[in-house]
C-alpha positions in Angstrom: -22.6 -48.3 -128.9 -21.8 -45.2 -127.1 -18.3 -44.9 -126.1 -17.1 -44.5 -122.4 -16.0 -41.3 -122.7 -19.4 -40.2 -123.8 -21.1 -42.0 -120.9 -18.4 -40.5 -118.5 -19.3 -37.0 -119.8 -23.2 -37.6 -119.4 -22.5 -39.0 -115.9 -20.6 -35.7 -115.0 -23.2 -33.4 -116.6 -26.1 -35.1 -114.7 -23.9 -35.0 -111.3 -23.4 -31.2 -112.1 -27.0 -30.4 -112.7 -28.0 -32.4 -109.4 -25.6 -30.4 -107.2 -26.6 -27.2 -109.0 -30.3 -27.9 -108.1 -29.4 -28.9 -104.5 -27.6 -25.5 -104.0 -29.9 -23.0 -105.9 -33.1 -24.9 -107.2 -34.3 -26.7 -103.8 -34.8 -23.3 -102.1 -37.5 -22.4 -104.6 -39.4 -25.5 -104.2 -42.0 -23.9 -101.6 -42.8 -21.0 -104.0 -42.4 -22.2 -107.5 -43.1 -26.2 -107.3 -43.9 -27.2 -110.9 -42.3 -24.3 -112.6 -39.2 -24.8 -114.7 -35.8 -23.6 -113.7 -32.5 -23.0 -115.3 -29.3 -22.5 -113.1 -26.2 -21.2 -114.2 -22.9 -22.3 -112.8 -22.8 -19.1 -110.7 -26.0 -19.9 -109.0 -28.1 -17.5 -111.2 -31.5 -18.7 -111.9 -34.2 -18.1 -114.6 -37.7 -19.4 -113.5 -41.0 -19.4 -115.5 -44.1 -21.5 -116.1 -42.9 -21.6 -119.6 -40.4 -24.1 -120.5 -39.6 -22.7 -123.9 -38.9 -19.2 -122.3 -36.6 -20.8 -119.6 -34.6 -22.8 -122.3 -34.2 -19.7 -124.4 -33.1 -17.2 -121.8 -30.8 -19.8 -120.3 -28.9 -20.2 -123.7 -28.8 -16.4 -124.1 -27.6 -15.9 -120.7 -25.4 -18.7 -119.6 -24.4 -20.3 -123.1 -25.5 -23.6 -124.6 -24.6 -26.5 -122.1 -23.6 -24.2 -119.2 -26.7 -24.6 -117.0 -29.0 -27.2 -115.6 -32.5 -27.0 -116.5 -35.4 -29.1 -114.8 -39.0 -28.7 -113.4 -38.5 -27.5 -109.7 -39.9 -30.2 -107.2 -39.2 -33.0 -109.8 -36.2 -35.2 -109.5 -35.5 -36.1 -113.1 -31.7 -35.5 -113.4 -30.0 -37.5 -115.8 -33.0 -39.6 -116.9 -33.1 -37.6 -120.3 -29.2 -38.1 -120.6 -29.4 -42.1 -119.8 -28.1 -43.9 -122.8 -30.5 -46.9 -124.0 -28.7 -50.1 -125.2 
């Protein structure tokens, strides 16, 4: 079983990612829907149709764990972080 600390951390990451998307990702929905986006805490974004490119560039640019990563127009934040019993 996962500890309460890990669950709390996962919730915080999911909330951060949702907030970043609402502020900096949502405005790209009309032009880039379905593409992948990485959003740094400062609002800088990396967008591409290639998820591998976005992930590699995000790690290089923002540092591991310092960005939100999702598909534009898809609400899936926290789902991959959800702990299974």
